[in-house]
N, CA, C and O atoms as CSV, one atom per row, in Angstrom:
chain,resi,resn,atom,element,x,y,z
A,1,MET,N,N,73.043,-48.555,-59.793
A,1,MET,CA,C,71.594,-47.690,-58.961
A,1,MET,C,C,70.384,-49.393,-58.613
A,1,MET,O,O,70.204,-50.403,-59.293
A,2,ILE,N,N,69.870,-48.982,-57.369
A,2,ILE,CA,C,68.756,-49.394,-57.979
A,2,ILE,C,C,67.217,-48.537,-57.111
A,2,ILE,O,O,67.117,-47.532,-56.407
A,3,TYR,N,N,66.548,-49.225,-57.457
A,3,TYR,CA,C,64.889,-48.015,-57.855
A,3,TYR,C,C,64.593,-48.297,-56.709
A,3,TYR,O,O,65.034,-49.435,-56.547
A,4,SER,N,N,63.934,-47.844,-55.457
A,4,SER,CA,C,62.161,-48.634,-54.996
A,4,SER,C,C,62.203,-46.713,-55.226
A,4,SER,O,O,62.742,-45.608,-55.280
A,5,VAL,N,N,60.310,-48.302,-55.319
A,5,VAL,CA,C,59.355,-47.005,-56.384
A,5,VAL,C,C,57.798,-48.189,-55.594
A,5,VAL,O,O,57.539,-49.389,-55.500
A,6,ASP,N,N,57.255,-47.041,-55.262
A,6,ASP,CA,C,55.758,-47.700,-54.968
A,6,ASP,C,C,54.921,-46.883,-55.980
A,6,ASP,O,O,54.710,-45.679,-55.829
A,7,VAL,N,N,54.320,-47.826,-57.329
A,7,VAL,CA,C,53.226,-47.527,-57.721
A,7,VAL,C,C,51.606,-47.639,-57.811
A,7,VAL,O,O,51.019,-48.652,-58.189
A,8,GLN,N,N,51.065,-46.593,-57.456
A,8,GLN,CA,C,49.641,-46.907,-57.439
A,8,GLN,C,C,48.429,-46.176,-58.712
A,8,GLN,O,O,48.020,-45.022,-58.840
A,9,ILE,N,N,48.105,-47.576,-59.583
A,9,ILE,CA,C,46.920,-46.889,-60.273
A,9,ILE,C,C,45.828,-47.245,-60.008
A,9,ILE,O,O,45.355,-48.298,-59.581
A,10,THR,N,N,45.382,-46.174,-60.323
A,10,THR,CA,C,43.661,-46.012,-60.289
A,10,THR,C,C,43.165,-45.800,-62.160
A,10,THR,O,O,43.757,-45.073,-62.958
A,11,ALA,N,N,42.053,-46.595,-62.431
A,11,ALA,CA,C,41.142,-46.108,-63.436
A,11,ALA,C,C,39.574,-46.784,-63.266
A,11,ALA,O,O,39.009,-47.875,-63.183
A,12,PRO,N,N,39.326,-45.455,-63.276
A,12,PRO,CA,C,37.551,-45.730,-63.369
A,12,PRO,C,C,36.944,-46.359,-64.440
A,12,PRO,O,O,36.911,-45.892,-65.578
A,13,VAL,N,N,36.305,-47.753,-63.983
A,13,VAL,CA,C,35.378,-48.102,-64.048
A,13,VAL,C,C,33.990,-48.369,-65.038
A,13,VAL,O,O,33.490,-49.482,-64.874
A,14,TYR,N,N,33.238,-47.382,-66.155
A,14,TYR,CA,C,31.659,-46.761,-66.558
A,14,TYR,C,C,31.009,-48.637,-66.365
A,14,TYR,O,O,31.538,-49.738,-66.516
A,15,ASP,N,N,29.507,-48.115,-65.932
A,15,ASP,CA,C,28.575,-48.870,-66.955
A,15,ASP,C,C,28.335,-49.526,-67.957
A,15,ASP,O,O,27.651,-50.497,-68.281
A,16,THR,N,N,29.672,-48.157,-68.808
A,16,THR,CA,C,29.433,-48.969,-70.354
A,16,THR,C,C,31.360,-49.919,-70.753
A,16,THR,O,O,32.044,-50.476,-71.613
A,17,GLU,N,N,31.318,-49.580,-69.704
A,17,GLU,CA,C,33.117,-50.038,-70.214
A,17,GLU,C,C,32.841,-51.928,-69.517
A,17,GLU,O,O,31.908,-51.886,-68.715
A,18,VAL,N,N,33.168,-52.771,-69.598
A,18,VAL,CA,C,34.150,-53.901,-69.395
A,18,VAL,C,C,34.999,-54.050,-67.410
A,18,VAL,O,O,34.513,-53.201,-66.663
A,19,SER,N,N,35.445,-54.435,-67.125
A,19,SER,CA,C,36.046,-54.211,-66.715
A,19,SER,C,C,37.246,-55.440,-66.730
A,19,SER,O,O,38.327,-55.472,-66.142
A,20,ASP,N,N,36.692,-56.301,-67.523
A,20,ASP,CA,C,38.711,-56.892,-68.008
A,20,ASP,C,C,39.616,-55.875,-69.245
A,20,ASP,O,O,40.813,-56.094,-69.430
A,21,ARG,N,N,38.934,-54.860,-69.965
A,21,ARG,CA,C,39.390,-53.851,-70.972
A,21,ARG,C,C,39.808,-53.555,-70.350
A,21,ARG,O,O,40.822,-54.242,-70.229
A,22,VAL,N,N,39.757,-52.508,-69.358
A,22,VAL,CA,C,40.396,-51.290,-68.791
A,22,VAL,C,C,41.150,-51.885,-67.525
A,22,VAL,O,O,41.617,-51.239,-66.587
A,23,ALA,N,N,41.164,-53.159,-67.695
A,23,ALA,CA,C,42.702,-53.800,-66.461
A,23,ALA,C,C,43.512,-54.887,-68.022
A,23,ALA,O,O,44.304,-55.792,-67.760
A,24,ASP,N,N,43.209,-54.634,-69.163
A,24,ASP,CA,C,44.286,-55.265,-70.323
A,24,ASP,C,C,44.873,-53.455,-70.543
A,24,ASP,O,O,46.008,-53.618,-70.992
A,25,ALA,N,N,44.768,-52.776,-70.498
A,25,ALA,CA,C,44.402,-51.020,-70.490
A,25,ALA,C,C,45.779,-50.884,-69.765
A,25,ALA,O,O,46.787,-50.574,-70.400
A,26,ILE,N,N,45.800,-51.141,-68.310
A,26,ILE,CA,C,47.273,-51.290,-67.419
A,26,ILE,C,C,47.423,-51.770,-67.500
A,26,ILE,O,O,48.516,-51.228,-67.657
A,27,ARG,N,N,47.729,-53.492,-67.745
A,27,ARG,CA,C,48.372,-54.597,-68.336
A,27,ARG,C,C,49.834,-54.033,-69.169
A,27,ARG,O,O,51.015,-53.757,-69.384
A,28,ASN,N,N,48.471,-54.183,-69.353
A,28,ASN,CA,C,49.490,-53.358,-71.875
A,28,ASN,C,C,50.683,-51.586,-71.112
A,28,ASN,O,O,51.088,-50.632,-71.776
A,29,LEU,N,N,50.782,-51.734,-70.272
A,29,LEU,CA,C,51.212,-50.136,-69.886
A,29,LEU,C,C,52.506,-51.021,-68.700
A,29,LEU,O,O,53.728,-50.931,-68.814
A,30,PHE,N,N,51.718,-51.855,-67.590
A,30,PHE,CA,C,52.463,-52.144,-66.461
A,30,PHE,C,C,52.185,-53.674,-66.701
A,30,PHE,O,O,51.097,-53.964,-66.204
A,31,PRO,N,N,52.615,-54.425,-67.116
A,31,PRO,CA,C,52.349,-55.321,-66.882
A,31,PRO,C,C,52.500,-56.065,-65.522
A,31,PRO,O,O,51.391,-56.535,-65.269
A,32,GLU,N,N,53.493,-56.420,-64.411
A,32,GLU,CA,C,53.404,-56.369,-63.622
A,32,GLU,C,C,52.990,-56.396,-62.222
A,32,GLU,O,O,53.389,-57.087,-61.285
A,33,ALA,N,N,51.485,-54.858,-62.344
A,33,ALA,CA,C,50.732,-54.394,-61.798
A,33,ALA,C,C,50.231,-55.515,-61.589
A,33,ALA,O,O,50.440,-56.539,-62.240
A,34,GLU,N,N,49.267,-55.327,-60.299
A,34,GLU,CA,C,48.741,-56.310,-58.875
A,34,GLU,C,C,48.049,-55.528,-58.755
A,34,GLU,O,O,48.004,-54.645,-57.899
A,35,ILE,N,N,46.671,-55.981,-60.564
A,35,ILE,CA,C,44.982,-55.797,-60.370
A,35,ILE,C,C,43.666,-56.164,-59.026
A,35,ILE,O,O,43.260,-57.184,-58.468
A,36,GLU,N,N,43.412,-54.954,-58.967
A,36,GLU,CA,C,41.688,-55.796,-57.642
A,36,GLU,C,C,40.679,-54.256,-58.803
A,36,GLU,O,O,40.749,-53.159,-59.358
A,37,SER,N,N,39.755,-55.615,-58.406
A,37,SER,CA,C,38.503,-54.899,-58.752
A,37,SER,C,C,37.968,-53.992,-57.880
A,37,SER,O,O,38.590,-54.006,-56.818
A,38,HIS,N,N,37.394,-53.496,-57.892
A,38,HIS,CA,C,36.005,-52.286,-56.981
A,38,HIS,C,C,35.249,-51.762,-57.442
A,38,HIS,O,O,35.106,-51.660,-58.660
A,39,PRO,N,N,34.391,-51.169,-56.399
A,39,PRO,CA,C,32.743,-51.137,-57.457
A,39,PRO,C,C,33.213,-49.810,-58.256
A,39,PRO,O,O,33.437,-48.748,-57.674
A,40,GLY,N,N,33.315,-49.953,-59.390
A,40,GLY,CA,C,33.620,-48.771,-60.696
A,40,GLY,C,C,34.768,-48.370,-60.253
A,40,GLY,O,O,34.970,-47.291,-59.695
A,41,GLU,N,N,35.783,-49.442,-60.540
A,41,GLU,CA,C,36.857,-48.425,-60.366
A,41,GLU,C,C,38.463,-50.390,-59.834
A,41,GLU,O,O,38.650,-51.167,-58.898
A,42,LEU,N,N,38.759,-50.253,-60.534
A,42,LEU,CA,C,40.233,-50.672,-60.154
A,42,LEU,C,C,41.331,-49.834,-60.145
A,42,LEU,O,O,41.609,-48.781,-60.719
A,43,LEU,N,N,42.285,-51.070,-58.789
A,43,LEU,CA,C,43.000,-50.413,-57.942
A,43,LEU,C,C,44.409,-51.268,-59.161
A,43,LEU,O,O,44.144,-52.261,-59.838
A,44,ALA,N,N,45.303,-50.825,-59.161
A,44,ALA,CA,C,46.303,-51.855,-58.503
A,44,ALA,C,C,47.744,-51.525,-58.496
A,44,ALA,O,O,47.973,-50.318,-58.563
A,45,THR,N,N,48.865,-52.380,-58.424
A,45,THR,CA,C,49.889,-51.605,-57.976
A,45,THR,C,C,51.223,-52.751,-57.969
A,45,THR,O,O,51.376,-53.946,-57.713
A,46,SER,N,N,52.390,-51.136,-58.589
A,46,SER,CA,C,53.461,-51.523,-58.821
A,46,SER,C,C,54.861,-51.145,-58.359
A,46,SER,O,O,55.115,-50.014,-57.946
A,47,HIS,N,N,55.977,-52.349,-58.460
A,47,HIS,CA,C,57.344,-51.122,-58.072
A,47,HIS,C,C,57.987,-51.243,-58.701
A,47,HIS,O,O,59.203,-51.280,-58.517
A,48,SER,N,N,57.257,-51.380,-59.940
A,48,SER,CA,C,59.519,-51.239,-61.525
A,48,SER,C,C,57.903,-50.319,-62.075
A,48,SER,O,O,56.738,-50.313,-61.676
A,49,LEU,N,N,59.012,-49.326,-63.661
A,49,LEU,CA,C,57.695,-48.708,-64.778
A,49,LEU,C,C,58.390,-48.673,-65.667
A,49,LEU,O,O,58.653,-47.637,-66.278
A,50,ASP,N,N,59.096,-50.444,-66.088
A,50,ASP,CA,C,60.888,-50.614,-66.821
A,50,ASP,C,C,59.684,-50.512,-68.223
A,50,ASP,O,O,59.812,-49.402,-68.741
A,51,HIS,N,N,58.891,-51.124,-68.742
A,51,HIS,CA,C,57.863,-51.800,-69.551
A,51,HIS,C,C,57.355,-50.317,-70.419
A,51,HIS,O,O,57.576,-50.077,-71.606
A,52,LEU,N,N,56.633,-49.456,-69.443
A,52,LEU,CA,C,56.684,-48.136,-69.329
A,52,LEU,C,C,57.954,-47.158,-69.888
A,52,LEU,O,O,57.849,-46.520,-70.935
A,53,SER,N,N,58.979,-47.138,-69.171
A,53,SER,CA,C,59.443,-46.871,-69.615
A,53,SER,C,C,60.358,-47.100,-71.810
A,53,SER,O,O,60.536,-46.319,-72.745
A,54,GLU,N,N,60.554,-48.197,-71.632
A,54,GLU,CA,C,60.831,-48.937,-73.303
A,54,GLU,C,C,59.891,-48.621,-73.867
A,54,GLU,O,O,60.205,-48.286,-75.009
A,55,ARG,N,N,58.404,-48.502,-73.612
A,55,ARG,CA,C,56.974,-47.799,-74.467
A,55,ARG,C,C,57.422,-45.977,-75.144
A,55,ARG,O,O,57.242,-45.498,-76.264
A,56,LEU,N,N,58.255,-45.158,-73.442
A,56,LEU,CA,C,57.991,-44.038,-73.901
A,56,LEU,C,C,59.595,-44.041,-74.996
A,56,LEU,O,O,59.763,-43.332,-75.988
A,57,HIS,N,N,60.415,-44.875,-74.522
A,57,HIS,CA,C,61.665,-44.394,-75.992
A,57,HIS,C,C,60.971,-45.160,-76.647
A,57,HIS,O,O,60.023,-44.402,-76.442
A,58,GLU,N,N,60.419,-46.144,-77.397
A,58,GLU,CA,C,59.841,-46.854,-78.562
A,58,GLU,C,C,59.534,-45.610,-78.917
A,58,GLU,O,O,59.968,-45.202,-79.994
A,59,GLN,N,N,58.875,-44.911,-78.244
A,59,GLN,CA,C,57.780,-44.127,-78.823
A,59,GLN,C,C,58.238,-42.892,-79.005
A,59,GLN,O,O,57.424,-42.162,-79.569
A,60,ALA,N,N,59.666,-42.202,-78.612
A,60,ALA,CA,C,60.529,-41.610,-79.219
A,60,ALA,C,C,59.527,-40.144,-78.049
A,60,ALA,O,O,58.730,-39.427,-78.654
A,61,ILE,N,N,59.705,-39.940,-76.666
A,61,ILE,CA,C,58.214,-39.273,-76.853
A,61,ILE,C,C,59.011,-39.004,-75.247
A,61,ILE,O,O,58.311,-38.734,-74.272
A,62,LEU,N,N,59.856,-39.065,-75.183
A,62,LEU,CA,C,60.895,-38.659,-73.467
A,62,LEU,C,C,60.497,-37.236,-73.388
A,62,LEU,O,O,59.777,-36.979,-72.423
A,63,ASP,N,N,60.846,-36.079,-74.308
A,63,ASP,CA,C,60.556,-34.962,-73.535
A,63,ASP,C,C,58.851,-34.822,-73.239
A,63,ASP,O,O,58.574,-34.003,-72.363
A,64,THR,N,N,58.144,-35.257,-73.629
A,64,THR,CA,C,56.317,-35.506,-73.512
A,64,THR,C,C,56.874,-35.407,-71.690
A,64,THR,O,O,57.096,-34.526,-70.859
A,65,ALA,N,N,56.912,-37.236,-71.795
A,65,ALA,CA,C,56.790,-37.559,-70.444
A,65,ALA,C,C,57.755,-36.586,-69.281
A,65,ALA,O,O,57.523,-36.332,-68.099
A,66,ARG,N,N,58.665,-36.270,-69.984
A,66,ARG,CA,C,59.396,-35.706,-69.123
A,66,ARG,C,C,58.491,-34.327,-68.844
A,66,ARG,O,O,58.768,-33.620,-67.875
A,67,GLY,N,N,57.674,-34.072,-69.515
A,67,GLY,CA,C,57.210,-32.539,-69.075
A,67,GLY,C,C,56.175,-33.010,-67.873
A,67,GLY,O,O,55.945,-32.377,-66.843
A,68,ALA,N,N,55.497,-34.537,-68.342
A,68,ALA,CA,C,54.248,-34.509,-67.332
A,68,ALA,C,C,55.168,-34.923,-66.128
A,68,ALA,O,O,54.645,-34.316,-65.193
A,69,PHE,N,N,56.142,-35.547,-65.666
A,69,PHE,CA,C,56.022,-36.356,-64.783
A,69,PHE,C,C,56.860,-34.651,-63.977
A,69,PHE,O,O,56.460,-34.610,-62.813
A,70,PHE,N,N,57.826,-33.367,-64.279
A,70,PHE,CA,C,57.372,-32.658,-63.634
A,70,PHE,C,C,56.978,-31.097,-63.108
A,70,PHE,O,O,57.341,-30.054,-62.564
A,71,ALA,N,N,55.865,-31.912,-63.790
A,71,ALA,CA,C,54.477,-30.930,-64.349
A,71,ALA,C,C,53.461,-31.684,-62.618
A,71,ALA,O,O,52.457,-31.451,-61.944
A,72,ASN,N,N,54.554,-32.571,-62.680
A,72,ASN,CA,C,53.195,-33.189,-61.056
A,72,ASN,C,C,54.205,-33.486,-60.078
A,72,ASN,O,O,54.535,-34.651,-59.855
A,73,GLN,N,N,54.515,-32.894,-59.717
A,73,GLN,CA,C,55.958,-33.931,-59.243
A,73,GLN,C,C,55.802,-32.683,-57.869
A,73,GLN,O,O,55.682,-31.459,-57.817
A,74,GLU,N,N,55.914,-34.161,-56.571
A,74,GLU,CA,C,56.203,-33.500,-55.065
A,74,GLU,C,C,57.767,-33.319,-55.065
A,74,GLU,O,O,58.729,-33.010,-55.767
A,75,GLU,N,N,57.172,-33.924,-53.156
A,75,GLU,CA,C,58.594,-34.006,-52.806
A,75,GLU,C,C,59.140,-35.336,-52.747
A,75,GLU,O,O,60.292,-35.752,-52.625
A,76,LYS,N,N,58.443,-35.686,-52.820
A,76,LYS,CA,C,59.170,-37.654,-53.057
A,76,LYS,C,C,58.306,-38.930,-53.949
A,76,LYS,O,O,58.421,-40.155,-53.953
A,77,ALA,N,N,57.086,-37.629,-54.937
A,77,ALA,CA,C,56.098,-38.497,-55.968
A,77,ALA,C,C,55.920,-37.519,-57.398
A,77,ALA,O,O,56.314,-36.382,-57.656
A,78,PHE,N,N,55.398,-38.189,-57.920
A,78,PHE,CA,C,55.342,-37.636,-59.170
A,78,PHE,C,C,53.582,-38.465,-59.433
A,78,PHE,O,O,52.953,-39.459,-59.070
A,79,SER,N,N,53.448,-37.392,-60.197
A,79,SER,CA,C,51.413,-38.305,-61.547
A,79,SER,C,C,51.729,-37.586,-62.205
A,79,SER,O,O,52.061,-36.407,-62.081
A,80,PHE,N,N,51.618,-38.573,-63.387
A,80,PHE,CA,C,50.818,-38.717,-63.421
A,80,PHE,C,C,48.574,-39.248,-64.818
A,80,PHE,O,O,47.828,-40.145,-64.425
A,81,ASP,N,N,48.394,-38.798,-65.517
A,81,ASP,CA,C,47.147,-39.408,-66.153
A,81,ASP,C,C,47.133,-40.514,-67.526
A,81,ASP,O,O,48.354,-40.670,-67.507
A,82,LEU,N,N,46.927,-40.917,-68.062
A,82,LEU,CA,C,46.964,-41.905,-69.423
A,82,LEU,C,C,45.776,-42.347,-70.291
A,82,LEU,O,O,45.161,-43.344,-69.913
A,83,LYS,N,N,45.325,-41.627,-71.577
A,83,LYS,CA,C,44.730,-42.137,-71.724
A,83,LYS,C,C,43.971,-43.821,-71.856
A,83,LYS,O,O,44.463,-44.675,-72.594
A,84,LYS,N,N,43.199,-43.977,-71.329
A,84,LYS,CA,C,42.646,-45.833,-70.903
A,84,LYS,C,C,41.824,-45.902,-72.437
A,84,LYS,O,O,41.026,-46.822,-72.616
A,85,GLN,N,N,42.090,-44.776,-73.637
A,85,GLN,CA,C,41.710,-45.954,-75.080
A,85,GLN,C,C,43.657,-46.155,-75.824
A,85,GLN,O,O,44.377,-46.709,-76.655
A,86,ALA,N,N,43.623,-45.749,-75.345
A,86,ALA,CA,C,45.283,-45.921,-75.888
A,86,ALA,C,C,46.003,-46.631,-75.011
A,86,ALA,O,O,46.881,-46.962,-75.808
A,87,ALA,N,N,46.367,-47.185,-73.890
A,87,ALA,CA,C,46.468,-48.179,-72.817
A,87,ALA,C,C,45.769,-49.520,-73.832
A,87,ALA,O,O,46.292,-50.394,-74.522
A,88,PHE,N,N,44.797,-49.274,-73.616
A,88,PHE,CA,C,44.756,-50.518,-74.181
A,88,PHE,C,C,45.035,-50.948,-75.740
A,88,PHE,O,O,44.633,-51.980,-76.278
A,89,ARG,N,N,45.729,-50.030,-76.265
A,89,ARG,CA,C,46.476,-50.716,-78.095
A,89,ARG,C,C,47.657,-50.856,-77.671
A,89,ARG,O,O,48.555,-51.340,-78.361
A,90,GLY,N,N,47.854,-50.303,-76.056
A,90,GLY,CA,C,49.323,-50.205,-75.234
A,90,GLY,C,C,50.325,-49.527,-75.840
A,90,GLY,O,O,51.511,-49.830,-75.966
A,91,VAL,N,N,49.699,-48.540,-76.213
A,91,VAL,CA,C,50.664,-46.902,-76.659
A,91,VAL,C,C,50.313,-46.110,-75.482
A,91,VAL,O,O,49.218,-46.315,-74.959
A,92,VAL,N,N,51.326,-44.982,-74.864
A,92,VAL,CA,C,51.647,-44.511,-74.113
A,92,VAL,C,C,51.004,-42.432,-74.470
A,92,VAL,O,O,51.585,-41.363,-74.661
A,93,ASN,N,N,50.272,-42.668,-74.424
A,93,ASN,CA,C,49.130,-40.925,-74.864
A,93,ASN,C,C,48.860,-40.554,-72.954
A,93,ASN,O,O,48.292,-41.290,-72.148
A,94,PHE,N,N,49.516,-39.138,-72.685
A,94,PHE,CA,C,49.430,-38.498,-71.844
A,94,PHE,C,C,47.532,-37.623,-72.223
A,94,PHE,O,O,46.969,-37.114,-73.192
A,95,ALA,N,N,47.227,-37.899,-70.848
A,95,ALA,CA,C,46.299,-36.662,-71.186
A,95,ALA,C,C,46.155,-35.798,-69.875
A,95,ALA,O,O,46.077,-35.955,-68.656
A,96,VAL,N,N,46.165,-34.613,-70.994
A,96,VAL,CA,C,45.693,-33.695,-70.880
A,96,VAL,C,C,45.184,-32.361,-70.673
A,96,VAL,O,O,44.988,-31.876,-71.787
A,97,GLY,N,N,44.901,-31.602,-69.830
A,97,GLY,CA,C,43.039,-31.119,-69.367
A,97,GLY,C,C,42.520,-31.559,-69.172
A,97,GLY,O,O,42.831,-32.433,-68.363
A,98,SER,N,N,40.754,-31.486,-69.782
A,98,SER,CA,C,39.950,-31.519,-68.889
A,98,SER,C,C,39.778,-33.323,-69.021
A,98,SER,O,O,40.224,-33.796,-70.066
A,99,GLY,N,N,39.336,-34.028,-68.299
A,99,GLY,CA,C,39.226,-35.503,-68.711
A,99,GLY,C,C,38.563,-36.119,-69.309
A,99,GLY,O,O,37.372,-35.963,-69.038
A,100,SER,N,N,38.860,-37.041,-70.318
A,100,SER,CA,C,37.760,-37.641,-71.088
A,100,SER,C,C,37.082,-38.313,-70.781
A,100,SER,O,O,37.416,-39.006,-69.820
A,101,GLU,N,N,35.957,-38.495,-71.282
A,101,GLU,CA,C,34.899,-39.340,-71.499
A,101,GLU,C,C,35.502,-40.680,-70.966
A,101,GLU,O,O,34.421,-40.937,-70.436
A,102,LEU,N,N,36.104,-41.532,-70.706
A,102,LEU,CA,C,35.117,-42.439,-70.509
A,102,LEU,C,C,36.777,-42.092,-68.769
A,102,LEU,O,O,36.948,-43.149,-68.162
A,103,GLY,N,N,37.479,-41.174,-68.336
A,103,GLY,CA,C,37.751,-41.627,-67.289
A,103,GLY,C,C,38.588,-41.569,-68.078
A,103,GLY,O,O,38.420,-41.998,-69.220
A,104,ASP,N,N,39.852,-40.950,-67.613
A,104,ASP,CA,C,41.658,-41.359,-67.397
A,104,ASP,C,C,42.136,-42.212,-65.930
A,104,ASP,O,O,41.832,-42.030,-64.751
A,105,ILE,N,N,43.134,-43.341,-66.700
A,105,ILE,CA,C,43.803,-43.667,-66.324
A,105,ILE,C,C,45.068,-42.700,-65.280
A,105,ILE,O,O,45.688,-41.825,-65.883
A,106,HIS,N,N,45.454,-42.966,-63.401
A,106,HIS,CA,C,45.230,-41.753,-62.710
A,106,HIS,C,C,47.244,-43.106,-62.426
A,106,HIS,O,O,47.297,-44.294,-62.108
A,107,VAL,N,N,48.246,-42.270,-62.693
A,107,VAL,CA,C,49.464,-43.002,-61.653
A,107,VAL,C,C,49.979,-41.901,-60.434
A,107,VAL,O,O,49.773,-40.697,-60.287
A,108,ARG,N,N,50.509,-42.594,-59.885
A,108,ARG,CA,C,51.188,-41.518,-59.015
A,108,ARG,C,C,52.529,-42.471,-58.189
A,108,ARG,O,O,51.901,-43.207,-57.429
A,109,VAL,N,N,53.464,-42.660,-58.074
A,109,VAL,CA,C,55.173,-42.947,-57.865
A,109,VAL,C,C,54.758,-42.124,-57.144
A,109,VAL,O,O,54.103,-41.088,-57.253
A,110,ARG,N,N,55.503,-43.062,-55.869
A,110,ARG,CA,C,56.226,-42.925,-54.606
A,110,ARG,C,C,57.464,-42.948,-55.006
A,110,ARG,O,O,57.368,-44.067,-55.510
A,111,VAL,N,N,58.570,-42.654,-55.213
A,111,VAL,CA,C,60.063,-42.876,-54.144
A,111,VAL,C,C,60.485,-42.897,-53.232
A,111,VAL,O,O,60.213,-42.004,-52.430
A,112,THR,N,N,61.308,-43.866,-52.921
A,112,THR,CA,C,61.600,-44.168,-52.275
A,112,THR,C,C,63.347,-43.913,-52.330
A,112,THR,O,O,63.837,-42.935,-51.766
A,113,GLU,N,N,63.758,-44.400,-52.693
A,113,GLU,CA,C,65.509,-44.540,-52.839
A,113,GLU,C,C,65.884,-43.812,-55.271
A,113,GLU,O,O,64.818,-43.657,-55.867
A,114,PRO,N,N,66.630,-43.649,-55.769
A,114,PRO,CA,C,67.003,-42.070,-55.126
A,114,PRO,C,C,66.255,-41.576,-54.808
A,114,PRO,O,O,65.660,-41.708,-53.739
A,115,ASP,N,N,66.046,-40.780,-55.740
A,115,ASP,CA,C,65.215,-39.145,-54.882
A,115,ASP,C,C,63.842,-39.093,-56.322
A,115,ASP,O,O,63.703,-40.124,-56.981
A,116,VAL,N,N,63.111,-38.073,-56.596
A,116,VAL,CA,C,62.327,-38.075,-57.800
A,116,VAL,C,C,63.025,-37.289,-59.102
A,116,VAL,O,O,62.761,-36.967,-60.261
A,117,ALA,N,N,63.558,-37.245,-58.610
A,117,ALA,CA,C,64.370,-35.809,-60.782
A,117,ALA,C,C,65.581,-37.420,-60.469
A,117,ALA,O,O,66.590,-36.715,-60.506
A,118,SER,N,N,66.110,-38.721,-60.246
A,118,SER,CA,C,67.136,-38.701,-60.507
A,118,SER,C,C,65.839,-40.387,-61.153
A,118,SER,O,O,65.825,-40.866,-62.287
A,119,PHE,N,N,65.244,-40.700,-60.318
A,119,PHE,CA,C,63.930,-41.570,-60.980
A,119,PHE,C,C,63.932,-40.653,-62.116
A,119,PHE,O,O,64.901,-40.798,-62.861
A,120,ILE,N,N,62.925,-39.563,-62.504
A,120,ILE,CA,C,62.437,-39.200,-63.287
A,120,ILE,C,C,64.028,-39.697,-65.092
A,120,ILE,O,O,64.232,-40.273,-66.161
A,121,ASP,N,N,64.286,-39.275,-64.562
A,121,ASP,CA,C,66.198,-39.146,-65.671
A,121,ASP,C,C,66.206,-40.223,-66.036
A,121,ASP,O,O,66.560,-40.654,-67.134
A,122,HIS,N,N,65.691,-40.932,-64.871
A,122,HIS,CA,C,66.321,-43.011,-65.432
A,122,HIS,C,C,65.619,-43.660,-65.770
A,122,HIS,O,O,66.034,-44.773,-66.094
A,123,ILE,N,N,63.542,-43.257,-65.957
A,123,ILE,CA,C,62.542,-44.175,-66.413
A,123,ILE,C,C,62.464,-42.766,-68.309
A,123,ILE,O,O,61.793,-42.956,-69.324
A,124,ALA,N,N,63.260,-41.776,-68.056
A,124,ALA,CA,C,63.144,-40.991,-69.028
A,124,ALA,C,C,63.628,-39.793,-69.454
A,124,ALA,O,O,63.141,-38.662,-69.471
A,125,PRO,N,N,65.238,-40.484,-69.977
A,125,PRO,CA,C,66.436,-38.519,-69.587
A,125,PRO,C,C,65.829,-38.562,-70.493
A,125,PRO,O,O,65.052,-39.132,-71.258
A,126,PRO,N,N,66.934,-37.048,-69.940
A,126,PRO,CA,C,67.322,-35.970,-71.115
A,126,PRO,C,C,68.144,-35.984,-71.892
A,126,PRO,O,O,69.291,-36.416,-72.006
A,127,THR,N,N,66.845,-35.003,-72.911
A,127,THR,CA,C,67.352,-35.770,-74.392
A,127,THR,C,C,68.364,-34.228,-75.157
A,127,THR,O,O,68.551,-33.106,-74.687
A,128,GLU,N,N,68.749,-34.756,-76.265
A,128,GLU,CA,C,69.058,-33.736,-77.441
A,128,GLU,C,C,68.805,-33.951,-78.675
A,128,GLU,O,O,69.324,-35.025,-78.977
A,129,ASP,N,N,68.377,-33.577,-79.383
A,129,ASP,CA,C,67.569,-33.606,-81.411
A,129,ASP,C,C,67.217,-35.066,-80.881
A,129,ASP,O,O,67.692,-36.089,-81.374
A,130,GLY,N,N,66.072,-35.025,-79.514
A,130,GLY,CA,C,64.988,-36.432,-79.572
A,130,GLY,C,C,65.564,-37.507,-78.990
A,130,GLY,O,O,64.827,-38.491,-78.935
A,131,ARG,N,N,67.183,-37.694,-78.318
A,131,ARG,CA,C,67.958,-38.803,-78.118
A,131,ARG,C,C,68.684,-38.505,-76.897
A,131,ARG,O,O,69.411,-37.531,-76.702
A,132,PRO,N,N,68.353,-39.644,-75.933
A,132,PRO,CA,C,68.654,-39.652,-74.467
A,132,PRO,C,C,70.469,-38.837,-74.590
A,132,PRO,O,O,71.202,-38.468,-75.508
A,133,ILE,N,N,70.514,-38.864,-73.556
A,133,ILE,CA,C,71.729,-37.422,-73.693
A,133,ILE,C,C,72.891,-38.598,-73.177
A,133,ILE,O,O,74.081,-38.751,-73.450
A,134,ASP,N,N,71.750,-39.483,-72.131
A,134,ASP,CA,C,73.233,-40.412,-70.993
A,134,ASP,C,C,72.771,-42.073,-71.580
A,134,ASP,O,O,72.066,-42.744,-70.827
A,135,PRO,N,N,73.138,-42.576,-72.725
A,135,PRO,CA,C,72.546,-43.751,-73.241
A,135,PRO,C,C,72.527,-44.295,-71.890
A,135,PRO,O,O,71.406,-44.393,-71.392
A,136,SER,N,N,73.908,-44.817,-70.914
A,136,SER,CA,C,73.877,-45.611,-70.327
A,136,SER,C,C,72.278,-45.163,-68.312
A,136,SER,O,O,72.119,-45.719,-67.225
A,137,ASN,N,N,71.746,-44.172,-68.886
A,137,ASN,CA,C,70.170,-44.270,-67.981
A,137,ASN,C,C,69.928,-45.527,-68.728
A,137,ASN,O,O,70.107,-46.508,-68.006
A,138,ARG,N,N,69.563,-45.825,-69.998
A,138,ARG,CA,C,69.064,-46.795,-70.485
A,138,ARG,C,C,70.042,-48.001,-70.419
A,138,ARG,O,O,71.209,-47.975,-70.810
A,139,GLU,N,N,69.140,-49.483,-69.651
A,139,GLU,CA,C,69.594,-50.690,-69.246
A,139,GLU,C,C,69.037,-51.675,-70.113
A,139,GLU,O,O,69.304,-52.865,-69.947
């Protein structure tokens, strides 16, 4: 299966922050992202969530990820927020509730092929007892 996705990543950069550190936080979870600096924020684009998927598997947080992804699902897209400080350490930590003091990394994924649910199943497969039900979803 070939997946076609457009990933947009935005992160605020406050006066108290170093933009290179915020860029590192983005690169730690999205190493293939192309990052542009704009006044007060970084904008990044990517066409893959493979590294993020690997981190979700390694951290054994597939169910949490699925919940976050499906909670903000639209017809052809889904979005989620990540904590900047955790991302700087290469850790996936979903931001829920009110935003953090430093702002969160916002990720919006538009899925062209195949569909949103199938792509979510690919990057964060359903689990049983914490393990992916169909390991063939994991390449």
